[in-house]
Backbone as a printed PyTorch tensor [residue, N CA C, xyz], in Angstrom:
tensor([[[ -3.5890,  20.4730,  13.1520],
         [ -3.7940,  21.6930,  12.2860],
         [ -4.1700,  21.4390,  10.9910]],

        [[ -3.9090,  20.2500,  10.4990],
         [ -4.1340,  20.3360,   9.0360],
         [ -5.5380,  20.5340,   8.6540]],

        [[ -6.3990,  19.6310,   9.4880],
         [ -7.8460,  19.5900,   9.1890],
         [ -8.4550,  21.0080,   9.1900]],

        [[ -7.9570,  21.8430,  10.2350],
         [ -8.5160,  23.1000,  10.4790],
         [ -8.0880,  24.0670,   9.1490]],

        [[ -6.8630,  23.7020,   8.7920],
         [ -6.3750,  24.6130,   7.4960],
         [ -7.1760,  24.3070,   6.3430]],

        [[ -7.6320,  23.0690,   6.2660],
         [ -8.3270,  22.5870,   4.8890],
         [ -9.7170,  23.2820,   5.0110]],

        [[-10.3690,  23.4210,   6.2700],
         [-11.6200,  23.8470,   6.4350],
         [-11.4270,  25.3430,   5.9280]],

        [[-10.5150,  26.0620,   6.5260],
         [-10.4680,  27.4020,   6.3950],
         [-10.0680,  27.8510,   4.9230]],

        [[ -9.2580,  26.8600,   4.2050],
         [ -8.8940,  27.0680,   2.9270],
         [-10.1000,  27.0840,   1.8260]],

        [[-11.1850,  26.2460,   2.2560],
         [-12.2400,  26.0450,   1.4670],
         [-13.2440,  26.6480,   1.6900]],

        [[-13.0760,  27.5030,   2.6390],
         [-14.4170,  28.3650,   3.2100],
         [-14.8810,  29.5150,   2.2810]],

        [[-14.0030,  30.0250,   1.2820],
         [-14.2700,  31.2260,   0.6050],
         [-14.9950,  30.8520,  -0.6360]],

        [[-16.2700,  30.5840,  -0.5120],
         [-17.0130,  30.4240,  -1.6830],
         [-16.7500,  29.1890,  -2.3900]],

        [[-15.9860,  28.2790,  -1.8870],
         [-15.6460,  26.9710,  -2.7070],
         [-16.1740,  25.9270,  -1.7740]],

        [[-16.6300,  24.7930,  -2.5130],
         [-17.1260,  23.4780,  -1.9740],
         [-15.9700,  22.7200,  -1.1220]],

        [[-16.2130,  22.5470,   0.0740],
         [-15.3990,  21.8080,   0.7350],
         [-15.1340,  20.3700,   0.2880]],

        [[-13.9940,  19.8350,   0.3390],
         [-13.6070,  18.5200,  -0.2580],
         [-14.4470,  17.4910,   0.5260]],

        [[-14.8930,  16.3200,  -0.1780],
         [-15.5900,  15.3830,   0.5640],
         [-14.4690,  14.6020,   1.6980]],

        [[-14.9300,  13.8720,   2.3920],
         [-14.2070,  13.1730,   3.5430],
         [-13.0460,  12.2710,   2.8210]],

        [[-13.3800,  11.4300,   1.8470],
         [-12.4880,  10.6390,   1.1840],
         [-11.4810,  11.2300,   0.3610]],

        [[-11.7590,  12.3860,  -0.1290],
         [-10.8390,  13.3040,  -0.6780],
         [ -9.8250,  13.8700,  -0.0300]],

        [[-10.2620,  14.2650,   1.4260],
         [ -9.4660,  14.7260,   2.3690],
         [ -8.4210,  13.7300,   2.8570]],

        [[ -8.9680,  12.5180,   2.9250],
         [ -7.9290,  11.2100,   3.0830],
         [ -6.9750,  11.0720,   1.9740]],

        [[ -7.4870,  11.2240,   0.8360],
         [ -6.2600,  11.2570,  -0.2460],
         [ -5.6070,  12.5360,  -0.2510]],

        [[ -5.7530,  13.7760,   0.2070],
         [ -4.9360,  14.8130,   0.2940],
         [ -4.0710,  14.6260,   1.3680]],

        [[ -4.3820,  14.1200,   2.5350],
         [ -3.3570,  13.9450,   3.6940],
         [ -2.5380,  12.8240,   3.2150]],

        [[ -3.0810,  11.7390,   2.7120],
         [ -2.0010,  10.5300,   2.4030],
         [ -1.0020,  11.0500,   1.4540]],

        [[ -1.2860,  11.9970,   0.4400],
         [ -0.2270,  12.4150,  -0.6040],
         [  0.5330,  13.4750,   0.1150]],

        [[  0.1480,  14.3040,   0.9400],
         [  0.8940,  15.2090,   1.5610],
         [  2.0080,  14.5930,   2.5570]],

        [[  1.6220,  13.3930,   3.1530],
         [  2.6320,  12.5930,   3.8090],
         [  3.2590,  11.5900,   2.8830]],

        [[  3.2070,  11.5650,   1.6600],
         [  4.0190,  10.7760,   0.6530],
         [  3.7500,   9.4060,   0.9400]],

        [[  2.5280,   8.8930,   1.2410],
         [  2.2090,   7.5160,   1.4850],
         [  2.1670,   6.9060,   0.2100]],

        [[  2.2940,   5.6450,   0.0100],
         [  2.3730,   4.9130,  -1.2280],
         [  0.9290,   4.9080,  -1.7750]],

        [[  0.6960,   4.6900,  -3.1130],
         [ -0.5400,   4.5970,  -3.5620],
         [ -1.5260,   3.4210,  -3.0520]],

        [[ -0.5760,   2.3180,  -2.5850],
         [ -1.3870,   1.0440,  -2.0440],
         [ -1.9260,   1.3950,  -0.7070]],

        [[ -0.9450,   2.1140,   0.1600],
         [ -1.5550,   2.6250,   1.3380],
         [ -2.7090,   3.4000,   1.4000]],

        [[ -2.6710,   4.4600,   0.3870],
         [ -3.8940,   5.2910,   0.2400],
         [ -5.0560,   4.4050,  -0.1560]],

        [[ -5.0480,   3.4580,  -1.1320],
         [ -6.2080,   2.7310,  -1.3990],
         [ -6.6510,   1.8820,  -0.2340]],

        [[ -5.6730,   1.3010,   0.6700],
         [ -6.0300,   0.4800,   1.5440],
         [ -6.8590,   1.4620,   2.7090]],

        [[ -6.2880,   2.4790,   2.8910],
         [ -6.9840,   3.3160,   3.9670],
         [ -8.2730,   3.7150,   3.5250]],

        [[ -8.4000,   4.1560,   2.3270],
         [ -9.7830,   4.6190,   1.7310],
         [-10.7420,   3.5130,   1.7560]],

        [[-10.3550,   2.3310,   1.4670],
         [-11.2080,   1.0420,   1.4080],
         [-11.6900,   1.0040,   2.8020]],

        [[-10.9680,   0.8710,   3.8220],
         [-11.3220,   0.4250,   5.2500],
         [-12.1640,   1.6510,   6.0240]],

        [[-11.8350,   2.8650,   5.4320],
         [-12.6190,   4.1100,   5.9680],
         [-13.9460,   3.8980,   5.3430]],

        [[-14.0700,   3.5740,   4.0280],
         [-15.4850,   3.4620,   3.3990],
         [-16.2160,   2.2880,   3.9900]],

        [[-15.4920,   1.2300,   4.2760],
         [-16.2570,  -0.0390,   5.0450],
         [-16.7490,   0.4820,   6.2020]],

        [[-16.0170,   1.2390,   7.0070],
         [-16.2740,   1.7050,   8.3650],
         [-17.5560,   2.7490,   8.4270]],

        [[-17.6660,   3.5670,   7.4900],
         [-18.7940,   4.3750,   7.0400],
         [-20.0100,   3.6270,   6.8200]],

        [[-19.9750,   2.6500,   5.9960],
         [-21.0120,   1.6830,   5.5710],
         [-21.6250,   0.9230,   6.7750]],

        [[-20.5410,   0.4460,   7.5090],
         [-20.8450,  -0.3500,   8.7990],
         [-21.8660,   0.5230,   9.7360]],

        [[-21.5200,   1.8110,   9.9990],
         [-22.5100,   2.5860,  10.7560],
         [-23.4970,   3.4800,   9.9180]],

        [[-23.9730,   2.7730,   8.8380],
         [-25.0590,   3.3190,   8.1170],
         [-24.8820,   4.6340,   7.4670]],

        [[-23.6440,   4.8990,   7.1150],
         [-23.2790,   5.9210,   6.5430],
         [-23.2620,   7.3530,   7.3550]],

        [[-23.2050,   6.9440,   8.5980],
         [-22.9420,   8.2040,   9.6320],
         [-21.6480,   8.7660,   9.3880]],

        [[-21.5120,  10.2480,   9.6120],
         [-20.2170,  10.7950,   9.2940],
         [-19.1800,  10.4140,  10.5570]],

        [[-18.0260,   9.9440,  10.3770],
         [-17.1130,   9.4780,  11.2350],
         [-16.9060,  10.4330,  12.3510]],

        [[-16.9940,  11.8570,  12.0300],
         [-16.9310,  12.8850,  13.0320],
         [-18.0320,  12.6450,  14.0570]],

        [[-18.9810,  12.0080,  14.0050],
         [-20.1340,  11.9660,  15.1660],
         [-19.8680,  10.7180,  15.9030]],

        [[-18.6590,   9.8680,  15.4770],
         [-18.6450,   8.6480,  16.1810],
         [-17.2990,   8.7970,  17.0910]],

        [[-17.1110,   7.7030,  18.0250],
         [-16.1210,   7.8720,  19.0130],
         [-15.2960,   6.3440,  18.9260]],

        [[-14.4580,   6.1900,  19.9150],
         [-13.8270,   5.0420,  19.9300],
         [-14.7530,   3.9750,  20.1060]],

        [[-15.8680,   3.9490,  20.8060],
         [-16.7890,   2.8010,  20.7470],
         [-17.1550,   2.4600,  19.3430]],

        [[-17.4310,   3.3780,  18.4380],
         [-17.7930,   3.1360,  17.0310],
         [-16.7390,   2.2430,  16.4380]],

        [[-15.3600,   2.7120,  16.4720],
         [-14.2660,   1.9220,  16.0760],
         [-14.1190,   0.5380,  16.7260]],

        [[-14.3310,   0.4330,  17.9700],
         [-14.3310,  -0.8240,  18.5910],
         [-15.3670,  -1.6830,  17.9970]],

        [[-16.6440,  -1.3570,  17.6760],
         [-17.6370,  -2.0960,  17.3360],
         [-17.2360,  -2.7050,  15.7950]],

        [[-16.8210,  -1.8140,  15.0470],
         [-16.4030,  -2.2040,  13.6700],
         [-15.1830,  -3.1470,  13.6390]],

        [[-14.2130,  -2.9460,  14.4420],
         [-13.0560,  -3.7600,  14.4720],
         [-13.5820,  -5.2640,  15.2230]],

        [[-14.5450,  -5.0390,  16.1270],
         [-14.8860,  -6.5770,  16.6420],
         [-15.6960,  -7.2160,  15.7720]],

        [[-16.5580,  -6.4550,  14.7320],
         [-17.2940,  -7.1710,  13.8000],
         [-16.4060,  -7.7090,  12.8850]],

        [[-15.2610,  -7.2400,  12.3600],
         [-14.4760,  -7.7700,  11.7610],
         [-13.8670,  -9.1400,  12.1510]],

        [[-13.6500,  -9.1770,  13.4440],
         [-13.1020, -10.4040,  14.0500],
         [-14.0540, -11.3920,  14.2740]],

        [[-15.3300, -11.1040,  14.6880],
         [-16.2570, -12.2220,  15.1320],
         [-17.1550, -12.5100,  13.9680]],

        [[-17.4940, -11.5220,  13.0680],
         [-18.4010, -11.9790,  11.9790],
         [-17.8160, -12.2060,  10.5440]],

        [[-16.9300, -11.2420,  10.2540],
         [-16.1440, -11.3710,   8.9940],
         [-14.9170, -12.4610,   9.0440]],

        [[-14.4210, -12.6140,  10.3350],
         [-13.4110, -13.5440,  10.7210],
         [-12.1270, -13.1520,   9.7690]],

        [[-11.6910, -11.9450,   9.6970],
         [-10.4520, -11.7610,   9.0910],
         [ -9.2590, -11.9480,   9.7930]],

        [[ -8.2710, -11.9760,   9.1220],
         [ -6.8070, -12.4200,   9.9230],
         [ -6.5220, -11.1260,  10.7020]],

        [[ -5.4900, -11.4050,  11.6490],
         [ -4.9410, -10.4590,  12.4950],
         [ -4.2950,  -9.1430,  11.6830]],

        [[ -3.6660,  -9.5380,  10.5750],
         [ -3.1080,  -8.4820,   9.8650],
         [ -3.8950,  -7.5460,   9.1370]],

        [[ -5.2480,  -8.1850,   8.7200],
         [ -6.3000,  -7.2740,   8.0880],
         [ -6.8800,  -6.5110,   9.1170]],

        [[ -7.2720,  -6.9480,  10.3640],
         [ -7.7250,  -6.2690,  11.3920],
         [ -6.6790,  -5.1900,  11.7960]],

        [[ -5.6030,  -5.3710,  11.8800],
         [ -4.5580,  -4.2720,  12.0800],
         [ -4.4740,  -3.2940,  10.9600]],

        [[ -4.6570,  -3.6690,   9.7740],
         [ -4.7650,  -2.7610,   8.7560],
         [ -5.9800,  -1.7840,   8.7150]],

        [[ -6.9380,  -2.3630,   9.1270],
         [ -8.2860,  -1.5340,   9.3750],
         [ -8.1640,  -0.5830,  10.6150]],

        [[ -7.5240,  -1.1200,  11.5450],
         [ -7.2430,  -0.2530,  12.6260],
         [ -6.2020,   0.9110,  12.3350]],

        [[ -5.1500,   0.5720,  11.7110],
         [ -4.1680,   1.7550,  11.2730],
         [ -5.0090,   2.7420,  10.4680]],

        [[ -5.8390,   2.4490,   9.3630],
         [ -6.5470,   3.2940,   8.6690],
         [ -7.4990,   4.3600,   9.6710]],

        [[ -8.2570,   3.6610,  10.5810],
         [ -9.1790,   4.4220,  11.2780],
         [ -8.3270,   5.1990,  12.2540]],

        [[ -7.2650,   4.8600,  12.8680],
         [ -6.3330,   5.9430,  13.6890],
         [ -5.8440,   7.0140,  12.6610]],

        [[ -5.4990,   6.5500,  11.5800],
         [ -5.0050,   7.6900,  10.6520],
         [ -6.1410,   8.6580,  10.3620]],

        [[ -7.2740,   8.1940,  10.1030],
         [ -8.5280,   9.0510,  10.0010],
         [ -8.9400,  10.0650,  11.0040]],

        [[ -8.7090,   9.3430,  12.2750],
         [ -9.2080,  10.2060,  13.5400],
         [ -8.1570,  11.1900,  13.9090]],

        [[ -6.8570,  10.7780,  13.8510],
         [ -5.6830,  11.5720,  14.1170],
         [ -5.2520,  12.6220,  12.9940]],

        [[ -5.0190,  12.3550,  11.8710],
         [ -4.6620,  13.1520,  10.8290],
         [ -5.6620,  13.8280,  10.0740]],

        [[ -6.8650,  13.2920,   9.8860],
         [ -7.8610,  13.8870,   9.0660],
         [ -8.8990,  14.7800,   9.8940]],

        [[ -9.5940,  14.0520,  10.8570],
         [-10.5510,  14.6160,  11.7900],
         [-10.1220,  15.3040,  12.8690]],

        [[ -8.7350,  14.9490,  13.1350],
         [ -8.0450,  15.7890,  14.5490],
         [ -8.9240,  15.4520,  15.6420]],

        [[ -9.3280,  14.1030,  15.7260],
         [-10.1550,  13.6900,  16.9550],
         [ -9.3880,  12.3660,  17.3100]],

        [[ -8.2620,  12.3700,  18.0260],
         [ -7.4410,  11.1810,  18.2980],
         [ -8.3850,  10.1590,  19.1810]],

        [[ -8.2460,   9.0400,  18.8910],
         [ -9.0510,   7.9410,  19.6440],
         [ -8.7130,   7.8600,  21.1260]],

        [[ -9.6330,   7.5580,  22.1020],
         [ -9.4670,   7.3440,  23.1390],
         [ -8.9760,   5.8410,  23.3350]],

        [[ -8.8280,   5.4600,  24.6420],
         [ -8.4160,   4.0660,  24.8060],
         [ -9.6820,   3.1450,  24.6410]],

        [[ -9.2380,   1.9880,  23.6830],
         [-10.3760,   1.0320,  23.4020],
         [-10.2210,  -0.2880,  24.2940]],

        [[-10.8480,  -0.1530,  25.3540],
         [-10.7250,  -1.4280,  26.3950],
         [-11.5610,  -2.6510,  25.8520]],

        [[-12.6320,  -2.3860,  25.0730],
         [-13.4200,  -3.5020,  24.5800],
         [-12.9500,  -4.1670,  23.2140]],

        [[-11.7080,  -3.6540,  22.7010],
         [-11.3140,  -4.2890,  21.4570],
         [-10.9080,  -5.6030,  21.6370]],

        [[-11.4910,  -6.3750,  20.6980],
         [-10.9330,  -7.9640,  20.5900],
         [-10.0180,  -8.0540,  19.5200]],

        [[ -8.6260,  -8.1430,  19.9920],
         [ -7.6160,  -8.0600,  19.0040],
         [ -7.5560,  -9.6380,  18.6020]],

        [[ -7.4010,  -9.8790,  17.2210],
         [ -7.1630, -11.3050,  16.7790],
         [ -5.7700, -11.8180,  16.9460]],

        [[ -5.6500, -12.9060,  17.5340],
         [ -4.1010, -13.5390,  17.8890],
         [ -3.5520, -13.9530,  16.5170]],

        [[ -2.3350, -13.2750,  16.2720],
         [ -1.6220, -13.7960,  14.7530],
         [ -0.9980, -15.1330,  15.1070]],

        [[ -1.2260, -15.8080,  14.0460],
         [ -0.8480, -17.2160,  13.9000],
         [  0.8030, -17.1270,  13.3210]],

        [[  1.5070, -17.9770,  13.8230],
         [  2.7580, -17.8060,  13.4940],
         [  3.1800, -19.0880,  12.5640]],

        [[  3.4230, -18.9080,  11.3480],
         [  3.6320, -19.8590,  10.5590],
         [  5.0290, -19.9880,   9.7060]],

        [[  5.5620, -21.2100,   9.4000],
         [  6.5990, -21.1150,   8.6150],
         [  6.4360, -20.5220,   7.2980]],

        [[  7.3570, -19.6570,   6.8880],
         [  7.1770, -19.0580,   5.6090],
         [  7.4610, -20.0520,   4.3190]],

        [[  6.7480, -20.1490,   3.3450],
         [  6.9490, -21.0180,   2.2790],
         [  7.8170, -20.3040,   1.2870]],

        [[  8.9570, -21.1040,   0.9400],
         [ 10.0340, -20.5410,   0.1950],
         [ 10.2130, -21.4640,  -1.0370]],

        [[ 10.1350, -21.2020,  -2.1740],
         [ 10.4870, -22.1190,  -3.3960],
         [ 11.9380, -22.2110,  -3.3090]],

        [[ 12.2060, -23.5580,  -3.7680],
         [ 13.6070, -24.1570,  -4.1880],
         [ 14.0730, -23.4250,  -5.6320]],

        [[ 15.2910, -23.5100,  -5.8040],
         [ 15.5790, -23.2580,  -7.1300],
         [ 15.1340, -23.7270,  -8.2850]],

        [[ 14.9100, -25.1610,  -7.9470],
         [ 14.1730, -25.9060,  -8.9610],
         [ 12.8390, -25.5680,  -9.3070]],

        [[ 12.0320, -25.1850,  -8.2360],
         [ 10.7370, -24.7100,  -8.1390],
         [ 10.6320, -23.4520,  -9.0250]],

        [[ 11.6220, -22.5650,  -8.5010],
         [ 11.3860, -21.3070,  -9.2240],
         [ 11.7030, -21.4280, -11.0660]],

        [[ 12.8140, -22.3030, -11.2810],
         [ 12.8680, -22.5870, -12.6250],
         [ 11.8630, -23.0500, -13.2620]],

        [[ 11.0030, -24.1910, -12.5220],
         [  9.7870, -24.6150, -13.1190],
         [  8.8070, -23.5100, -13.4820]],

        [[  8.5830, -22.6830, -12.4430],
         [  7.5750, -21.6070, -12.6840],
         [  8.0900, -20.7920, -13.9830]],

        [[  9.1910, -20.4160, -13.9700],
         [  9.6910, -19.5420, -15.0310],
         [  9.7290, -20.1180, -16.4500]],

        [[  9.7110, -21.4510, -16.2500],
         [  9.9020, -22.2590, -17.7030],
         [  8.2820, -22.2360, -18.3710]],

        [[  7.3720, -21.8390, -17.4920],
         [  6.1780, -21.6610, -18.1950],
         [  5.5150, -20.2180, -18.3880]],

        [[  6.6230, -19.3070, -18.2690],
         [  6.2870, -17.8450, -18.5740],
         [  7.1770, -17.5970, -19.8410]],

        [[  6.6170, -16.4850, -20.4830],
         [  7.2820, -15.9980, -21.8450],
         [  7.2800, -14.4010, -21.7780]],

        [[  8.1630, -13.6760, -22.5020],
         [  8.1770, -12.3640, -22.8460],
         [  8.3090, -11.5080, -21.5270]],

        [[  7.6180, -10.4740, -21.6510],
         [  7.7130,  -9.4370, -20.6780],
         [  7.2930,  -9.9610, -19.2880]],

        [[  6.2820, -10.7440, -19.0300],
         [  6.0760, -11.4470, -17.7110],
         [  7.1700, -12.1230, -17.3250]],

        [[  7.8000, -13.0020, -18.0840],
         [  8.9130, -13.7680, -17.5750],
         [ 10.0860, -12.9880, -17.1070]],

        [[ 10.5040, -11.6630, -17.9570],
         [ 11.4150, -10.9120, -17.5190],
         [ 10.9830, -10.2270, -16.2550]],

        [[  9.8350,  -9.7890, -15.9700],
         [  9.3330,  -9.1780, -14.7060],
         [  9.5550, -10.2170, -13.6430]],

        [[  9.1280, -11.5150, -13.7830],
         [  9.2210, -12.4770, -12.6520],
         [ 10.6990, -12.7230, -12.3670]],

        [[ 11.5700, -12.7790, -13.2850],
         [ 12.9300, -12.8960, -12.9120],
         [ 13.4800, -11.6790, -12.2220]],

        [[ 13.0760, -10.3820, -12.4520],
         [ 13.3610,  -9.2350, -11.7420],
         [ 12.9190,  -9.2320, -10.2440]],

        [[ 11.6170,  -9.7980, -10.0880],
         [ 11.0850, -10.0740,  -8.7270],
         [ 12.1170, -11.0180,  -7.9460]],

        [[ 12.3660, -11.9940,  -8.5260],
         [ 13.0790, -12.9170,  -7.8770],
         [ 14.5600, -12.5430,  -7.7890]],

        [[ 15.1960, -12.0630,  -8.8880],
         [ 16.5310, -11.6990,  -8.8210],
         [ 17.0610, -10.6350,  -7.9860]],

        [[ 16.0360,  -9.6580,  -8.0110],
         [ 16.4490,  -8.2630,  -7.3880],
         [ 15.5960,  -7.9880,  -6.0460]],

        [[ 14.6310,  -8.9250,  -5.6640],
         [ 13.9070,  -8.8430,  -4.3950],
         [ 12.8710,  -7.6610,  -4.6330]],

        [[ 12.2630,  -7.4400,  -5.8120],
         [ 11.3590,  -6.4470,  -5.9390],
         [ 10.0070,  -6.8800,  -5.4330]],

        [[  9.1890,  -5.7830,  -5.1370],
         [  7.6630,  -5.9810,  -5.1080],
         [  7.0670,  -5.8040,  -6.3870]],

        [[  5.8460,  -6.3040,  -6.5750],
         [  5.2020,  -6.1410,  -7.8400],
         [  5.1300,  -4.8050,  -8.2430]],

        [[  4.5930,  -3.9230,  -7.3800],
         [  4.4180,  -2.6050,  -7.6020],
         [  5.6390,  -2.0230,  -7.9180]],

        [[  6.8010,  -2.2280,  -7.3510],
         [  8.0460,  -1.8190,  -7.6400],
         [  8.6490,  -2.0920,  -8.9840]],

        [[  8.3850,  -3.2540,  -9.3230],
         [  8.7300,  -3.7590, -10.6700],
         [  7.9640,  -3.1580, -11.7190]],

        [[  6.7340,  -2.7710, -11.5340],
         [  5.8490,  -2.1670, -12.5120],
         [  6.1460,  -0.8240, -12.6840]],

        [[  6.6600,   0.0620, -11.7030],
         [  7.1350,   1.2420, -11.9830],
         [  8.4750,   1.6710, -12.1370]],

        [[  9.2490,   0.6870, -12.4460],
         [ 10.8100,   0.8040, -12.7750],
         [ 10.9250,   1.6650, -14.0860]],

        [[ 11.7740,   2.6070, -14.0350],
         [ 12.1760,   3.3960, -15.1850],
         [ 13.6300,   3.3010, -15.5890]],

        [[ 13.9930,   3.5110, -16.8780],
         [ 15.2020,   3.4000, -17.4420],
         [ 16.2640,   3.9680, -16.4260]],

        [[ 16.0450,   5.0190, -15.9020],
         [ 17.2050,   5.7910, -15.1700],
         [ 17.3090,   5.1120, -13.7930]],

        [[ 16.5110,   4.1560, -13.3520],
         [ 16.7400,   3.3590, -12.1760],
         [ 17.5620,   2.2720, -12.2800]],

        [[ 17.9690,   1.8740, -13.6640],
         [ 18.8670,   0.6150, -13.9430],
         [ 20.2550,   1.3190, -14.0880]],

        [[ 21.2280,   0.5740, -13.4280],
         [ 22.6890,   0.8250, -13.6080],
         [ 23.5540,  -0.2590, -13.9190]],

        [[ 23.5350,  -0.5510, -15.2750],
         [ 24.2580,  -1.6930, -15.6720],
         [ 25.6450,  -1.7920, -15.2590]],

        [[ 26.2250,  -0.6060, -15.3860],
         [ 27.5880,  -0.2870, -14.8530],
         [ 27.9640,  -0.9980, -13.5330]],

        [[ 27.2900,  -0.6780, -12.4700],
         [ 27.3990,  -1.1750, -11.1970],
         [ 26.5470,  -2.3950, -10.8740]],

        [[ 25.7370,  -2.8300, -11.8410],
         [ 24.8570,  -4.0940, -11.7600],
         [ 23.8760,  -3.8050, -10.4230]],

        [[ 23.2350,  -2.6970, -10.3580],
         [ 22.4000,  -2.3010,  -9.2520],
         [ 21.0680,  -1.4730,  -9.8910]],

        [[ 19.9880,  -1.5340,  -9.0960],
         [ 18.8980,  -0.8470,  -9.4970],
         [ 18.5030,   0.0680,  -8.3840]],

        [[ 17.6170,   1.1870,  -8.5980],
         [ 17.1420,   1.9450,  -7.6400],
         [ 15.8060,   1.8140,  -7.4660]],

        [[ 15.2020,   1.5250,  -6.3310],
         [ 13.7670,   1.4110,  -6.2030],
         [ 13.3650,   2.7530,  -5.5600]],

        [[ 12.4340,   3.6380,  -6.2530],
         [ 12.0230,   4.9040,  -5.7320],
         [ 10.6490,   4.7540,  -5.0110]],

        [[ 10.5910,   5.4450,  -3.8440],
         [  9.3990,   5.3720,  -3.2790],
         [  8.9960,   4.1570,  -2.9820]],

        [[  9.8060,   3.3310,  -2.2340],
         [  9.2320,   1.9220,  -1.8920],
         [  8.3200,   1.9670,  -0.7850]],

        [[  8.4260,   0.7500,   0.0550],
         [  7.5000,   0.8560,   1.1940],
         [  7.9250,   1.8190,   2.1910]],

        [[  7.1160,   2.4830,   2.7210],
         [  7.1860,   3.5780,   3.7610],
         [  7.7820,   4.8530,   3.0890]],

        [[  7.7360,   4.9090,   1.6320],
         [  8.0830,   6.0670,   0.9240],
         [  9.5970,   6.2100,   1.0220]],

        [[ 10.2480,   5.1330,   1.0200],
         [ 11.8030,   5.2900,   1.0480],
         [ 12.3700,   4.5150,  -0.3200]],

        [[ 13.6950,   5.3580,  -0.7290],
         [ 14.2190,   4.7340,  -1.8250],
         [ 15.3510,   3.7850,  -1.3000]],

        [[ 15.6390,   2.9290,  -2.1210],
         [ 16.6630,   1.8790,  -1.9520],
         [ 17.4270,   1.3580,  -3.0210]],

        [[ 18.7070,   0.8360,  -2.9560],
         [ 19.3530,   0.2160,  -3.9340],
         [ 19.4990,  -1.2010,  -3.7860]],

        [[ 19.3110,  -2.0670,  -4.8280],
         [ 19.4610,  -3.4790,  -4.7910],
         [ 20.2170,  -3.9720,  -5.9320]],

        [[ 20.4550,  -5.2640,  -6.0150],
         [ 21.2330,  -5.8090,  -7.0640],
         [ 20.4190,  -5.8650,  -8.3640]],

        [[ 21.3630,  -5.9650,  -9.4640],
         [ 20.6510,  -6.1650, -10.8670],
         [ 21.4100,  -7.1780, -11.4640]],

        [[ 20.9560,  -8.5240, -11.2720],
         [ 21.5260,  -9.6870, -11.7240],
         [ 22.3070,  -9.5780, -13.1830]],

        [[ 23.5160,  -9.9900, -13.4400],
         [ 24.0880,  -9.6240, -14.6410],
         [ 23.4490, -10.5760, -15.8110]],

        [[ 22.8740, -11.7010, -15.4480],
         [ 22.2960, -12.4870, -16.5280],
         [ 21.1000, -11.8410, -16.9440]],

        [[ 20.6120, -10.8910, -16.1980],
         [ 19.3900, -10.0390, -16.6250],
         [ 19.5840,  -8.9080, -17.7410]],

        [[ 20.9620,  -8.5250, -17.5870],
         [ 21.5170,  -7.4930, -18.3700],
         [ 21.1440,  -7.3830, -19.8660]],

        [[ 21.3030,  -8.4800, -20.5910],
         [ 20.9630,  -8.7220, -21.9780],
         [ 19.5010,  -8.6760, -22.2490]],

        [[ 18.7640,  -9.3940, -21.4470],
         [ 17.2350,  -9.5340, -21.7580],
         [ 16.6240,  -8.0630, -21.3430]],

        [[ 17.0950,  -7.3890, -20.4640],
         [ 16.7400,  -5.9440, -20.2650],
         [ 17.2030,  -5.0990, -21.4780]],

        [[ 18.2790,  -5.0910, -21.8550],
         [ 18.6690,  -4.2350, -23.1230],
         [ 17.8720,  -4.6630, -24.3100]],

        [[ 17.5230,  -5.8880, -24.3980],
         [ 16.6300,  -6.1830, -25.6200],
         [ 15.1820,  -5.7060, -25.4290]],

        [[ 14.6620,  -5.7090, -24.2720],
         [ 13.4120,  -5.2240, -23.8680],
         [ 13.3500,  -3.5360, -24.0660]],

        [[ 14.3500,  -3.1200, -23.6650],
         [ 14.3490,  -1.6110, -23.9080],
         [ 14.4790,  -1.1700, -25.4500]],

        [[ 15.2200,  -1.8980, -26.1590],
         [ 15.3830,  -1.8120, -27.5490],
         [ 14.0030,  -1.9140, -28.2770]],

        [[ 13.2570,  -2.9790, -27.8320],
         [ 11.7480,  -3.2460, -28.5910],
         [ 10.9450,  -1.9310, -28.2050]],

        [[ 11.0020,  -1.6070, -26.9020],
         [  9.9820,  -0.4760, -26.4420],
         [ 10.4920,   0.8000, -27.4170]],

        [[ 11.7710,   0.8810, -27.4650],
         [ 12.2060,   2.1300, -28.1640],
         [ 11.5170,   2.1060, -29.8060]],

        [[ 11.6860,   0.8100, -30.3770],
         [ 11.2490,   0.7940, -31.7270],
         [  9.6990,   0.9150, -31.8280]],

        [[  8.9940,   0.6150, -30.7500],
         [  7.4770,   1.0020, -30.7830],
         [  7.0640,   2.4160, -30.7070]],

        [[  7.9550,   3.3430, -30.4520],
         [  7.7450,   4.7380, -30.3540],
         [  7.7610,   5.2920, -31.6360]]])
């Protein structure tokens, strides 16, 4: 119904939004993260270019199959990248165009390779941190000590820090969810000093 409502809303003397603008509108309406919105926009744009700028509304599941198979056989992307592109196109068809995809029997799915994750030892982490200074060093310590993603660390606010309970709150993390994690006590003083420096600059 959302796509129909948008068309109806912009039919009274206004220019209808472009397709990629509609993608952004629906992503934000569903509270998707900025990274998800950027990823979906990128793959939808790639899909349009692959089909020589034909509007996706004129294509069907065969067009999606052709694009995803091209990623696998020509561009040789990873399984996770192909899945990311597939999710973007399913979102486009279902949520934006309101034309759900049919069964894609000719889709060549890339087999995911199972690898042992690379985990740094404490000594290796200390060695990396020893080459960092200032704010980047403090951010790296937060990533390691609190288990934050880079984007989550970049968007931390003062009110997200709770020194009394040694915890911090991540707002709108992956999947648009909030969560609470630890705030290592050894980072309390460096964080206080950083906040004082920022306050003095204002």
